[in-house]
C-alpha angles and dihedrals in degrees: 000000000000092000092052090049093049094048089049090053092050089050092049093049091052090047089053090052091052091045088055091056091047094051091046090052092049091047092050094046094246108151114237119205097187139006114193133185101206133001136268128034120001117260092189139327149154140221125238117179110316095342133084115209117208139186103202132204097255102057099194112089130000143190146233112223112199115214089235133094119235094266095049091047091050091052093058115112112275090242092060094048092052095045091048090052093046094050096085097046093044090052090051093050090048091049091049090052093050089046091054090051090052090044092054091050095046101038101034102022091235124174118249092261094047092045090054091048091049092049093049093051094041093048092052093049092046093051090049091052093048094048088054090048091054089066089063096040097112098029088065100048092148088063096055115121131202128197093291092056093044092053092045093048093043093050094046099042103031104026119187102298117124093245093045094051091047090053091048092049091052092052094047093045092053094043092050093047096049094041092053091052092063108115092243126118127271093024122094091255089056091052090052091048093051092047090054094045092049090057088055096043113011098196089069089084087078092069097042094089097049092041091049091048089051089049092053090050091051091046091051090050090050090050091051091047093048091048092051088049090049093050091048092051091044091051093050090049092051092049095048 
């Protein structure tokens, strides 16, 4: 049961990230053709206004598809491009903060005021720790974890109690937010970096597509590598 609960939390955290992008697009007046929770064929959905809302067959992940081609999206004001990219990370940080408030109330039976104070302090300390960890991200390649490792660690360390799942959701929300802010295509931070650089030197837009594709390839390779590492560690644990 703990594995199902952990997978559900991971899926919810990713959905929160995508909802953040959707809300940012709506706020900025960026038309959205489709918002999907999950990938692949549609299980069911509905249309409201200009946007189709889908629940797709593979429930982990999702996407926000603007109703603009690449050139029209690039011509948007810089402010809108940046706010759209920041929507997902901001939503995850907000969810982590609310999760910490709930954790303080559930785990320590804090009052509303004390829970907010606890969440504010804890969030600041956690962000500081994660920013420091980013500096060693690629120096500790053997410690990278993919989805298999995340689920295994979450199930073993946090279990399926309310407090444990809240703590796990906070960690995953903050990790997803900060990781996506790295200035690396195709992450949100990479989109922000390209938007800023294009304003300085407009012809750079010509290399955005190939650089983003290369980024996706590298991300896929890292995911495969991390999954192999996860399976190896899991196998050693089962054999020990």
